[in-house]
N, C-alpha and C positions, 0 to 999 in steps of 0.2 A: 515263512518260518519264524517262529517266536525266538527271541534273544532276551533271555533275563539275566540280570546281573544285580547283585546286592549294592545299594547305595546308602549313604549316611542317612541317619533319621530325618534330619531336617529337609533333605532335598526335596521330596513331594511338595512341602509347603513352600519352599523357596520357588520352585517352578510355578505353582499356582499364584503366588504373589507377583509373578511377572506376566500373568494372563495366560499360562500354558495350562494344558489339561493332561497331565501324565497319567499314564496307565500303570498303576502299581498294584500290587498286592503284599500282603505279608505272609511270611512263611507259615507253613501247615503245622510243622512240629520241630522238636528239638534236633532231630537228624537232618532235616531239610535244611535248618539254618546252620548247623555245623558244616554241611556240604558246601553251601553258599559262602560261608566264611573261608573255608579251605580254597574255594576258587578265587575269592576276593584277595586272599593273600598271595597266591600265585601272580594275579593281575598286578597287584601293588609292588611286589618284589621286581616284577619285570619293569614297571615304570622307574623304580629306584635305581635298578642297573642301568637304565638309560639316562639318568639324570642324577649322578652320584654327588653333585655339589649342590643339591637342592634340598634344604632342611624340610621342606613340606612333604617330599616323598619319604624321608625317614619317619616322620610324624604319621603319615598314612599306614606304613608298615607296622609301626607300633601300635596304632590304634587298632589294627585288625588283629595283631597277636594277642593284645589284650582282650578283645572280644572272644576271640577263639579259645583262649585259655579259660575265660569265665564260662564259655559254653561248655567246656569240658570239666568244670569244677575245680579248675586250678587257680588259686588266687594269686593277686599281684604280689602278696607278700611271700608266697612260697616260691614264686619265680625269683624274686629279688634275693631270697635266703639261698637259692640255689646258685645263682650268678655269683654272689660273694662267696659261697663256699667253694666252687669250682675256681674262681679266680685265686683264692687263697691256697688252694691245694695244687692247682695245675697251671695257674697262670692265666693271663688273658692273651690277647693276639697282637699286642703292640709290638713285640720284637720281630715278627715275621718269620718265624721258623716254618720251613716246609718239610715235611715227611717224604724222604726219598726211599722208595722200595728198591733195594738192591737186588741183583740177580741170585744171591743165596737164598733171601727171603722169597723171592718169586719162585724158585725151585721147590721150596718147601710150602708154598702157597701159604704163608703166614704174613702177618702185618700186625698193627696195632690191635691189641686184643684179639689176634688171630682172625682178623677180618679176612676175607677172600681178596685178592688183588683185583684190580679193575679189569673186566672182560669184554666191556663194549661201551657203547653209547645209546642212551635213553632215546627211543623212537619219537617220544612225545616232547621232552624239554631239552634234550641234548646233553644231559648230564650224564655221569659214569654210571655204568652198571657193574655190579661187583659178584654176582652169583652164578656160576656155571650150572648149579642144580636148580636155579629158580624156574617155576613153571612159566614165567614169562620173562626171559631173559633180555628182551629187547626193552624193558621198562626199568626205570631207577625205582628205589624203594618208595619215594613219595608218589610218584606217579601210578605205581602198582597198587599202592594204599588208596589213592584217589580213585581209581578205576573199580577196585573191589568195593570200596566203601567201607572197609572193614575198620579203618581207623576212627570212624564215626562212632562205633559202639565201644571199641576196646582201647582207645587212646592210641599214643604214639607207637607204643611197643607191640612186639609179637607179630606173628604172620597170620 
């Protein structure tokens, strides 16, 4: 069984310099590259969550996010602008506010921006699922997008 994963650009040369003969290939097209970047992001976020005090893990996540954004035509400047805009209009996360959905909101199936309430747990990553009417209610938004590959062509929004 073949197992392929995206590695940093210099890893093959580093391996060769150590006398190893890595079997590598370059991605065939932009869609495949974005798919491998999305997989790499999931991998790196998992490593970060296992090592929250390690700055190297934060750097790895940031590197993959930057590459994924560029692959989707989103500039670092646009991301920085959005981050600053959101921080100035909505704040950051330093104060630790937690949204608590009360029973009244649950009864009306409303939440922030009228988002549906949590209905289950993703079978792939364990995150919350939130759509009763979803054709794949056992998957969270990101796993559903990754499975369908639709975020590769359409960006993060939409179904």
